[in-house]
C-alpha positions, -999 to +999 in steps of 0.1 A: +367+331-078+394+310-096+418+329-118+416+323-155+445+318-178+454+352-193+451+352-230+455+388-241+484+404-260+495+438-271+473+448-301+442+430-289+408+448-291+387+443-260+351+449-250+346+465-216+312+464-199+301+498-187+284+504-153+254+521-169+250+493-194+264+486-228+301+482-238+331+503-247+359+492-271+395+493-260+429+486-276+457+470-255+487+490-265+512+478-238+514+449-215+537+458-186+550+443-154+527+433-126+497+428-148+496+465-157+483+474-192+481+507-211+453+511-236+432+534-257+394+535-254+368+545-279+332+556-282+304+554-289+289+531-264+276+498-278+242+484-266+255+449-275+288+431-273+311+446-300+326+423-326+357+423-348+337+441-375+331+470-351+369+477-348+378+475-385+378+512-391+389+526-357+421+547-358+443+559-329+431+595-335+395+583-326+404+576-289+385+593-262+405+580-232+440+565-227+449+550-194+471+526-175+449+499-160+449+465-143+442+433-162+417+421-135+386+425-158+403+403-184+415+377-158+380+375-143+364+372-177+343+403-175+363+420-202+365+401-235+391+400-263+370+406-294+398+407-321+435+400-324+449+417-355+472+398-377+497+427-378+506+447-347+530+477-348+534+492-313+550+524-328+516+532-344+501+531-309+526+551-287+528+552-249+516+587-239+530+611-214+510+615-182+506+644-159+505+639-121+493+668-099+505+666-063+473+676-044+488+696-015+512+719-033+494+717-066+527+710-084+524+692-117+549+668-132+551+651-166+558+614-165+572+597-195+573+560-194+598+538-213+585+526-246+588+490-237+569+486-204+544+504-183+557+516-150+594+518-162+602+554-159+621+570-187+618+606-176+601+627-150+601+665-154+588+690-129+597+705-096+590+675-073+620+654-062+621+626-088+632+599-064+604+607-040+579+608-068+590+574-081+588+559-046+553+575-042+540+562-075+555+527-070+540+525-035+505+535-048+507+510-077+519+482-054+489+488-031+465+489-060+477+456-074+479+439-040+443+449-033+431+436-067+448+403-060+431+400-026+397+408-042+403+380-067+415+355-041+386+362-017 
C-alpha cells in the first residue's frame, strides 16, 4: 500500500474506527519524533463517522483513555481528521505521566516526558536503573515503529 501524505497536526480531532464497529473520537495532543503521537480518546462510541459538530463540547476532563500511539492509521487513511480547531493551546492538553511496571520484579516507575515531544524523557522516578530503562523503552519503541513501517511497505 502506498503511503499517504501526512496531514495531521497537534490539536486535530480524529475519528478512529473500532474493531467491533463504529467510531471513537480522539484528540492529537502531541506530535513527536518517529511518527509517535500522544492523544486523548473519548466516548461514547459513534455508529457513524463523527463530525466537527460532535467535538464542539468535548473537554479534556471527558477523556476515557490517553495513550502514545503510532500515526499508521492516519497515514493509511483508516483514521480520519474530522476537525482542526482555529485555536490550539497545548498547555490546555498536557502530556500525562505514565507508569511502567517491570513484569519480572513487579517494580513500577513513573515516566514523565518532556512537554515538547513524545519519547524525550524529562524524568524517570522509581527503583529501576534509569539508563537501562531508557534503553529498554527506546529499543521496544524502535522495534514497534520498524514493524509498522514493514507492514505498510509490504
